[in-house]
C-alpha positions in Angstrom: -47.0 -32.1 -62.1 -46.3 -34.5 -64.9 -49.2 -36.5 -66.3 -48.6 -39.6 -68.4 -49.9 -39.3 -71.9 -51.7 -42.4 -73.0 -50.1 -43.9 -76.0 -51.6 -45.7 -79.0 -50.3 -49.1 -79.9 -48.6 -47.5 -82.9 -46.4 -45.5 -80.7 -44.7 -48.7 -79.5 -43.1 -49.1 -82.9 -44.5 -52.6 -83.7 -46.4 -53.0 -86.9 -49.9 -54.4 -86.6 -50.5 -57.9 -87.7 -52.0 -58.1 -91.1 -55.0 -60.4 -91.6 -58.2 -60.0 -93.5 -61.1 -59.6 -91.2 -64.7 -60.4 -92.3 -67.0 -57.5 -93.3 -69.1 -57.9 -90.1 -66.1 -58.2 -87.9 -64.7 -55.0 -89.4 -67.9 -53.2 -88.5 -68.0 -54.5 -85.0 -64.3 -53.8 -84.5 -64.8 -50.2 -85.6 -67.7 -49.8 -83.3 -65.8 -51.2 -80.3 -62.8 -49.0 -81.0 -64.9 -45.9 -81.1 -66.8 -46.7 -77.9 -63.6 -47.7 -76.1 -61.8 -44.5 -77.1 -64.7 -42.4 -75.8 -64.7 -44.3 -72.5 -60.9 -44.1 -72.1 -60.9 -40.4 -72.7 -63.7 -39.8 -70.2 -61.9 -42.0 -67.5 -58.5 -40.3 -68.0 -60.0 -36.8 -67.7 -61.8 -37.7 -64.6 -58.7 -39.1 -62.9 -56.6 -36.0 -63.7 -59.3 -33.8 -62.2 -59.2 -36.0 -59.0 -55.4 -35.8 -58.8 -55.2 -32.1 -59.2 -57.9 -31.6 -56.6 -55.9 -33.4 -53.9 -52.5 -32.0 -54.9 -50.8 -35.5 -55.1 -51.1 -38.3 -57.5 -53.4 -41.1 -56.5 -50.7 -43.6 -57.2 -46.9 -43.4 -57.5 -45.6 -42.5 -61.0 -42.4 -44.2 -62.1 -40.3 -41.9 -64.3 -37.9 -43.5 -66.6 -35.0 -41.1 -67.2 -34.0 -40.4 -70.7 -30.5 -41.2 -71.9 -29.4 -37.6 -71.5 -30.0 -36.2 -68.0 -31.7 -32.9 -67.9 -31.3 -30.3 -65.2 -34.2 -30.1 -62.8 -36.5 -27.3 -63.3 -35.7 -24.2 -61.3 -38.0 -23.9 -58.4 -40.6 -21.3 -58.7 -40.0 -18.7 -56.0 -42.8 -18.3 -53.5 -44.3 -15.0 -53.8 -42.8 -12.6 -51.2 -45.6 -11.2 -49.0 -45.7 -7.5 -48.8 -43.7 -6.0 -45.9 -46.0 -4.7 -43.2 -44.4 -1.9 -41.0 -46.5 -1.4 -38.0 -47.1 2.2 -37.0 -45.0 2.7 -33.8 -47.0 3.5 -30.7 -46.0 6.8 -29.2 -43.5 6.4 -26.3 -43.7 8.4 -23.2 -40.9 10.9 -22.7 -38.9 9.7 -19.7 -39.2 11.9 -16.6 -35.9 13.6 -15.9 -34.0 11.9 -13.1 -31.9 13.6 -10.4 -28.3 13.9 -11.3 -26.3 11.4 -9.3 -23.4 13.2 -7.7 -20.5 10.8 -7.8 -18.8 10.0 -4.5 -15.4 11.8 -4.6 -12.5 9.4 -5.0 -10.0 10.0 -2.2 -6.8 11.5 -3.5 -4.1 8.7 -3.4 -1.7 9.3 -0.6 2.1 9.3 -1.1 3.8 6.0 -0.2 6.0 7.8 2.3 5.7 11.0 4.2 8.2 12.6 6.7 7.5 16.1 8.0 10.6 18.1 8.5 11.5 21.0 10.9 10.1 19.4 14.0 12.3 19.5 17.1 12.7 16.4 19.2 12.9 16.7 23.0 13.4 14.0 25.6 11.1 14.2 28.6 11.8 14.5 32.3 9.7 12.8 35.0 6.0 12.5 33.9 6.5 15.1 31.2 5.4 13.4 28.1 2.4 15.7 27.8 4.2 19.0 28.0 7.1 17.7 25.8 4.8 16.3 23.1 2.6 19.5 22.7 5.9 21.5 22.6 7.3 19.3 19.8 4.0 19.7 17.8 4.2 23.5 18.2 7.8 23.6 17.1 6.6 22.6 13.6 5.1 26.1 13.4 8.1 27.8 14.8 7.4 27.9 18.5 10.4 27.4 20.8 8.8 26.5 24.1 10.3 23.5 25.8 9.1 21.5 28.8 10.8 24.0 31.2 8.2 26.5 30.1 5.2 24.3 29.4 5.3 21.8 32.3 4.8 24.3 35.1 1.7 25.5 33.3 0.1 22.2 32.5 1.2 20.4 35.7 2.2 22.7 38.6 2.8 19.6 40.7 5.8 17.9 39.1 4.4 14.5 40.3 1.1 14.9 38.4 0.6 11.7 36.5 -1.8 12.9 33.9 -2.0 15.9 31.5 -5.2 15.4 29.5 -5.6 16.1 25.8 -8.0 19.0 26.7 -5.3 20.6 28.8 -2.8 20.4 26.0 -5.4 21.8 23.6 -6.1 24.7 26.0 -2.4 25.6 26.1 -2.1 25.6 22.3 -5.2 27.8 22.0 -3.7 30.2 24.5 -1.0 30.8 21.9 -3.5 31.5 19.2 -3.6 28.0 17.5 -6.6 26.1 16.4 -6.9 22.6 17.9 -9.1 19.6 17.2 -9.3 16.8 19.8 -10.9 13.7 18.4 -11.8 10.1 19.2 -12.3 7.0 17.1 -9.5 8.0 14.8 -8.2 5.5 12.2 -5.0 4.9 10.4 -6.2 6.4 7.1 -7.2 9.6 8.9 -3.7 9.9 10.5 -2.0 9.3 7.2 -4.2 11.9 5.4 -3.4 14.5 8.0 0.3 13.8 7.8 0.3 13.8 4.0 -1.4 17.2 4.1 1.4 18.5 6.3 0.0 18.3 9.9 1.7 16.4 12.7 -0.7 14.5 15.0 -0.5 13.7 18.7 -1.8 10.2 19.5 -2.6 9.1 23.1 -1.5 5.5 23.4 -0.8 2.9 26.0 2.8 2.1 26.8 3.9 -1.4 28.1 7.6 -1.3 29.1 7.0 -4.4 31.2 4.1 -6.9 31.5 1.3 -5.6 33.8 3.0 -2.3 34.1 1.3 -0.2 31.4 0.8 3.5 31.5 -0.5 6.3 29.3 1.9 7.9 26.8 1.7 10.6 24.1 3.5 10.2 20.8 3.9 12.8 18.0 3.4 11.2 14.6 5.5 13.0 12.0 5.2 10.6 9.0 4.6 7.1 7.8 6.1 4.5 5.4 3.6 2.3 3.5 6.4 -0.1 2.3 7.4 -0.7 5.9 3.8 -0.5 7.3 4.9 1.9 10.0 4.3 5.4 11.4 7.3 7.5 12.1 7.2 9.3 15.5 9.1 11.6 17.8 8.8 9.8 21.1 9.8 11.8 24.2 10.9 8.6 25.9 12.5 6.5 23.2 13.8 9.1 20.9 13.3 10.7 17.4 12.2 9.0 14.2 11.1 5.8 15.9 9.0 3.3 13.8 5.6 2.2 15.1 4.1 -0.8 13.1 0.5 -0.1 12.2 -1.0 -3.1 13.9 0.9 -2.7 17.2 0.3 1.1 17.2 -3.5 0.6 16.7 -3.7 -2.0 19.5 -2.1 0.5 22.0 -4.1 3.4 20.6 -7.4 1.5 21.2 -6.9 1.8 24.9 -7.6 5.5 24.7 -10.5 5.2 22.3 -8.1 6.3 19.6 -7.8 9.8 20.8 -5.8 12.2 18.7 -4.9 16.0 18.7 -4.3 18.2 15.7 -2.8 21.6 16.2 -2.8 24.1 13.3 -2.7 27.9 12.6 -6.0 29.7 12.2 -5.3 30.4 8.5 -5.1 26.7 7.8 -8.5 26.0 9.3 -10.3 25.3 6.0 -8.0 22.5 4.6 -7.9 20.8 8.0 -11.6 20.9 8.4 -12.1 19.4 4.9 -9.9 16.5 6.1 -11.8 16.1 9.4 -15.3 16.3 7.8 -18.1 14.9 10.1 -15.7 14.6 13.0 -16.1 18.3 13.6 -19.6 17.6 14.8 -19.2 16.4 18.3 -22.6 14.6 18.4 -21.9 12.7 15.2 -18.3 12.0 16.3 -19.5 10.2 19.4 -22.2 8.3 17.6 -19.5 7.1 15.2 -17.2 6.2 18.1 -20.0 4.1 19.6 -20.5 2.3 16.3 -16.8 1.5 16.1 -16.6 0.3 19.8 -19.7 -1.9 19.5 -18.3 -3.5 16.4 -15.1 -4.3 18.3 -17.0 -5.7 21.2 -18.9 -8.0 18.8 -15.6 -9.1 17.2 -13.7 -9.3 20.6 -16.2 -9.9 23.4 -13.3 -10.4 25.9 -11.6 -7.1 25.0 -11.8 -4.9 28.1 -10.7 -1.8 26.2 -13.5 -2.3 23.6 -16.1 -2.4 26.4 -14.5 0.6 28.1 -14.8 2.5 24.8 -18.5 1.5 24.5 -19.0 2.9 28.0 -17.2 6.2 27.2 -19.2 6.6 24.0 -22.5 5.8 25.6 -21.8 8.3 28.3 -21.1 11.1 25.7 -24.3 10.2 23.8 -26.4 10.5 26.9 -26.9 6.9 28.0 -25.4 6.8 31.5 -27.2 3.6 32.4 -25.8 1.8 29.4 -22.4 3.3 30.0 -22.3 2.1 33.6 -23.2 -1.5 32.4 -20.4 -1.4 29.8 -17.9 -0.2 32.3 -19.0 -3.1 34.6 -18.2 -5.5 31.8 -14.8 -3.9 31.2 -14.0 -4.1 34.9 -15.1 -7.7 35.2 -12.8 -8.6 32.3 -10.0 -6.6 33.9 -8.6 -3.3 33.0 -5.0 -2.2 33.8 -4.4 -0.9 37.3 -3.4 2.5 36.0 -6.4 2.8 33.7 -8.3 5.3 35.9 -5.3 7.6 36.2 -6.1 8.9 32.8 -9.8 8.1 32.0 -12.6 8.9 34.3 -15.7 7.6 32.6 -16.6 4.9 35.1 -16.6 7.5 37.9 -18.9 9.9 35.9 -21.2 7.1 34.8 -21.6 5.5 38.3 -22.2 9.0 39.8 -24.9 9.8 37.1 -26.8 6.6 38.0 -26.5 7.1 41.7 -23.9 4.5 42.5 -22.0 6.8 44.9 -20.4 4.1 46.9 -18.9 2.7 43.8 -17.4 6.1 42.9 -15.9 6.4 46.4 -14.4 2.8 46.1 -12.8 3.5 42.7 -11.4 6.8 43.5 -10.0 5.7 46.9 -8.3 2.7 45.2 -6.7 5.2 42.8 -5.5 7.5 45.5 -4.0 4.6 47.5 -1.8 4.0 44.5 -0.8 7.6 44.2 -2.3 10.6 45.9 -1.6 13.2 43.2 -4.6 12.7 40.9 -6.8 15.8 41.1 -9.5 14.1 39.0 -9.9 11.3 41.6 -10.2 13.9 44.4 -12.9 15.7 42.4 -15.1 12.7 41.8 -14.7 11.4 45.3 -15.7 14.8 46.6 -18.8 14.7 44.3 -19.8 11.3 45.6 -19.2 12.2 49.2 -21.3 15.3 48.8 -24.1 13.2 47.3 -23.9 10.8 50.3 -24.1 13.7 52.8 -20.4 13.9 53.8 -20.0 17.6 53.3 -16.7 18.0 55.2 -15.1 15.0 53.4 -16.2 16.5 50.1 -14.8 19.9 50.8 -11.5 18.4 51.8 -11.3 16.5 48.5 -12.2 19.6 46.5 -9.5 21.6 48.3 -6.8 18.9 47.7 -7.7 18.8 44.0 -7.3 22.5 43.7 -4.0 22.5 45.5 -2.6 19.8 43.1 -3.5 21.8 40.0 -4.9 25.4 40.3 -4.7 25.6 36.5 -7.0 22.6 36.1 -10.2 23.1 33.9 -12.0 21.9 37.1 -10.7 24.8 39.1 -13.7 27.2 38.8 -16.1 24.4 39.8 -13.9 23.3 42.7 -13.9 26.8 44.1 -17.6 27.1 43.6 -18.0 23.9 45.6 -16.1 25.2 48.6 -12.4 24.8 47.9 -10.4 27.9 49.0 -8.4 29.5 46.2 
């Protein structure tokens, strides 16, 4: 802080006026000057003390710059406070966490697959089942054609249905392993094909409107660029293309049933691909989840409701299954539907709706009288209703149509003569 220094008159540079004062005046003047100087010094010292005490001047000070500017004084740096480093508090050692096992990333599939060495064969009357299992086995070197296989799987040439389980039983009789699954999907089919395994798919066939029927196809490859499966079809020929969307629509009718045949030594790689599907209980729970989702998305889809019914039946809910089949029937299923799938008959029988079983099976047999499954279920319903003779006749007819049927031992036990 700059404090003005009080100047005497002589510092102004003007000479005092010269005059001769009187002796008394000189004495009084001297006395006044002495007293005035003492008073001025006291007053100035007191004011400086007041200004320093408040930190600011009590009145503005006008500074007249000199003719040569001088640099402002460098600011005095504020004292740097000592650095205080706090003592860190001890941190708890984190508990070890379980190692997260990463979900394996599926191996990318080839863009195109075509399995070679599979013989194609055209079918004869109602022989798509025997022909298709024969084509699948040809991949592993088997030479059996429909002339050999059909008499075993369908002793009656007019038999309208060879089930996936019947085809599987035939392949197992030759020493092969077989997986029959439901609720398949396109990615599973492609994974099996890419790994080198042809797949039988049970699909619907619509050569004419309102004239659909069941039909097996052997998938031997796929083409991602075209969006198609490649199949040997016993009716339409070899290397046919099946667009993914259309194929899936027709496959849904049979709850997306598929059959994989493979040699016993290849069991491990096939089972890795199938995963949870090897557990039948889990497989049917999964099938139920898929079917319910499709019902929610497509409430008027009779096949989705039918698949809900089939899946509920296999998970032990016969009452729910019967209700789902009622919905499918009310929407309208194809007139040949119960030639190949028998869930409604089984569910209605399980809940005691025997008259409904008789009505369904009789309607089937009026269309064609060569369905051993319909004779079996009508016989069961008639037996439950007390019609023992009618039941025995139905059991006998079922056994005559197919003595090699998986139902044969039960039919004989229920009174059918061998």
